[in-house]
C-alpha positions in Angstrom: -9.4 11.6 -6.1 -6.9 11.5 -3.2 -4.4 14.1 -2.2 -1.9 14.8 0.6 -0.1 17.9 1.0 2.9 19.0 2.9 3.1 16.2 5.4 5.5 16.4 8.2 6.3 13.8 10.6 9.0 13.3 13.4 9.7 10.6 15.8 11.6 12.9 18.7 14.3 14.8 17.3 14.4 12.7 14.0 12.3 14.3 11.2 11.1 11.5 8.9 9.0 13.5 6.5 9.8 17.0 5.4 6.7 18.5 3.6 5.6 15.3 1.3 2.8 15.9 -1.3 1.0 13.2 -3.4 -1.7 13.1 -5.2 -3.4 9.9 -6.6 -6.1 9.7 -9.4 -9.1 7.1 -9.8 -7.4 4.1 -11.2 -3.8 5.1 -10.6 -1.0 2.5 -9.7 1.1 4.8 -7.7 4.5 3.1 -6.7 6.7 4.5 -4.4 10.4 3.7 -4.1 13.5 4.7 -2.0 15.9 3.3 0.4 15.5 2.2 3.8 14.6 5.4 6.2 13.6 7.3 3.7 10.0 7.9 4.8 7.7 5.7 2.6 6.1 3.4 5.1 5.7 6.5 7.3 3.9 8.4 4.5 1.4 5.6 4.1 0.9 5.3 7.6 0.2 8.8 8.1 -2.4 8.5 5.0 -4.4 5.9 6.9 -3.8 7.6 10.3 -1.9 4.9 11.8 0.6 7.8 12.8 -0.6 11.0 13.5 1.0 13.6 11.0 2.5 16.6 12.6 1.5 19.0 9.9 0.0 18.2 6.4 -3.7 17.9 4.9 -5.5 15.0 3.2 -8.2 15.8 0.4 -10.3 12.8 -0.6 -13.3 13.1 -2.9 -13.6 16.8 -2.3 -13.4 16.8 1.3 -10.1 18.3 3.0 -9.1 17.1 6.5 -6.3 18.5 8.5 -3.9 15.4 9.3 -2.7 16.8 12.7 -6.3 17.5 14.2 -8.7 15.2 12.5 -11.3 14.0 14.7 -12.0 10.4 15.4 -15.2 10.6 13.2 -13.1 12.3 10.4 -10.5 9.5 10.4 -13.1 6.6 11.0 -14.8 8.1 7.7 -11.6 8.5 5.8 -10.4 4.7 6.8 -13.6 3.3 5.3 -12.4 4.5 2.2 -8.9 2.9 2.4 -7.5 -0.5 2.7 -4.4 -1.6 4.2 -2.1 -4.1 3.1 0.7 -4.6 5.9 4.2 -6.0 5.5 3.9 -8.8 8.2 0.1 -9.6 7.4 -1.0 -8.8 10.7 -3.7 -11.8 11.0 -5.6 -12.9 13.9 -3.7 -16.1 15.0 -7.3 -17.4 16.5 -9.0 -16.9 13.2 -9.2 -19.0 10.0 -8.5 -17.3 6.5 -12.3 -16.8 6.2 -12.7 -15.4 10.2 -9.8 -12.7 9.2 -11.6 -11.4 6.3 -15.2 -11.6 8.4 -13.8 -9.7 11.2 -13.4 -6.6 9.5 -16.6 -6.8 7.4 -19.0 -7.9 10.3 -17.2 -6.2 13.3 -15.7 -3.0 12.1 -18.1 -2.3 9.3 -21.1 -3.6 10.7 -22.1 -5.2 7.5 -25.1 -7.7 8.0 -23.6 -11.5 8.3 -25.3 -12.8 5.2 -23.9 -10.1 3.2 -20.2 -10.4 4.9 -20.0 -14.0 4.4 -20.6 -13.8 0.6 -18.3 -10.8 0.3 -15.5 -12.9 2.2 -16.1 -16.0 -0.1 -15.8 -13.8 -3.0 -12.4 -12.3 -2.4 -10.6 -15.3 -1.1 -11.8 -16.7 -4.3 -10.4 -13.6 -6.0 -7.0 -14.1 -4.2 -6.8 -17.7 -5.1 -7.5 -19.2 -1.8 -11.0 -20.5 -1.6 -9.4 -24.0 -0.8 -7.8 -22.5 2.3 -10.8 -20.8 3.7 -11.0 -22.9 6.8 -7.2 -22.8 7.4 -5.9 -20.8 10.2 -2.6 -18.5 9.5 -0.2 -21.0 11.3 -1.3 -23.3 8.5 -0.7 -21.2 5.5 2.6 -20.3 3.7 3.8 -16.6 4.0 2.3 -15.9 0.7 -0.9 -17.5 1.5 -1.2 -15.3 4.6 -0.6 -12.2 2.8 -3.2 -13.1 0.1 -5.5 -13.5 3.0 -4.5 -9.8 4.1 -5.0 -8.4 0.4 -8.4 -10.0 0.6 -9.1 -8.5 4.1 -8.4 -4.9 2.7 -10.2 -5.7 -0.5 -13.3 -6.6 0.8 -14.8 -3.6 2.3 -14.5 -2.2 -1.5 -12.3 0.6 -0.7 -11.6 3.5 -3.1 -7.8 3.0 -2.5 -5.7 0.1 -1.5 -2.5 1.0 0.6 0.2 -1.5 0.3 3.1 -1.2 2.7 6.1 -3.3 1.3 3.5 -6.4 0.8 6.4 -9.0 -0.3 9.4 -8.1 1.9 8.7 -10.5 4.4 8.1 -13.5 2.0 10.9 -16.1 0.7 11.7 -15.1 -2.7 9.8 -18.1 -4.1 6.6 -17.0 -2.8 6.9 -13.1 -4.0 5.3 -14.1 -7.5 2.0 -15.4 -5.9 1.5 -11.6 -4.1 2.6 -10.0 -7.0 0.3 -11.9 -9.4 -2.5 -10.9 -7.3 -1.7 -7.3 -7.3 -1.4 -7.3 -10.9 -4.8 -8.8 -11.2 -6.2 -5.9 -9.0 -4.5 -3.6 -11.1 -6.2 -4.9 -14.3 -9.5 -4.8 -12.7 -8.9 -1.2 -12.2 -8.2 -0.7 -8.6 -6.5 2.6 -7.5 -3.4 1.3 -5.3 -0.6 3.2 -3.5 2.3 0.5 -3.3 5.7 1.2 -1.2 8.0 -1.7 -2.8 11.3 -2.9 -3.9 10.1 -4.7 -6.6 11.3 -3.0 -9.7 9.8 -5.3 -12.2 6.3 -4.5 -10.6 7.0 -0.7 -10.9 8.2 -0.9 -14.5 5.4 -3.2 -15.5 2.4 -2.1 -13.6 2.8 1.3 -12.2 1.2 4.5 -14.0 3.3 6.9 -11.7 6.5 6.3 -9.7 7.8 8.3 -6.9 11.4 8.2 -5.5 11.6 9.1 -2.2 15.0 9.8 0.1 15.5 11.6 3.1 12.0 12.2 4.0 11.4 14.2 0.6 10.1 13.2 -3.0 13.1 13.5 -5.1 11.6 12.6 -8.4 8.3 11.4 -9.9 7.1 10.5 -13.1 5.9 7.4 -15.4 7.8 4.4 -15.2 9.4 5.3 -18.5 10.7 8.4 -17.3 12.0 7.4 -14.2 13.5 4.1 -15.2 14.7 5.0 -18.5 15.3 9.0 -18.1 15.6 10.1 -14.7 16.6 13.6 -13.8 18.1 13.5 -10.6 21.5 12.2 -9.7 20.2 10.6 -6.5 17.7 8.5 -8.5 20.5 7.4 -10.8 22.4 6.3 -7.9 19.5 4.4 -6.1 18.5 2.7 -9.7 22.2 1.4 -9.8 22.5 0.0 -6.5 19.2 -1.8 -6.6 19.3 -3.0 -10.2 23.3 -3.9 -10.7 23.7 -4.9 -14.1 20.4 -3.7 -15.3 20.7 -0.1 -15.2 23.5 2.1 -16.8 22.0 5.6 -17.3 24.2 8.8 -16.3 23.3 12.0 -16.2 
């Protein structure tokens, strides 16, 4: 369904991605783990062309596109297949929850108003916010704002949803409500690529776990393979650091 190959990205002299490849099949829940600075977010942003990769290609539904030289028309075509959930919500402060979802449908996607309104109501209900439809972001908790962000991402019915650390900006007590929505999407068959530090989510929901460090993929496999039988010493070190007391595997 989606394949990225040999992605490179530098900012000045700092090489962030050093030839990363990734394959996502329909219905996959791919979770990308790694320390800060490992290139996880940059990879997602390159996939959605929020950053222009220096090198690499993306294959989506049988059509291959060079990520460095892609035209605006090709980028627009690919973005229509993807939804993106940002770390810091990125909602319009002067739009209600309903208006934030409508904006992307009626303005960006040119969906007829009646259909856009019906979809906006549907997805806000899906994320448990039908009673907050007319609230502005300032009137919503962080968890509710992120759920509006998820509703906005799924409203166009994308083929794949990209999540960039969707719970990292939330107070701990609000994390669960966002993860529950993401688990519900996973159960419904959505295809997702998730950058996160939520280990339990990765273990319970992922079909594939990827561990990145230093701009490369160090290890990938099923949750059981990565969490119970990691092959690489760097993976073991990371899991020990991030799961103290829970992880005692050694190689």
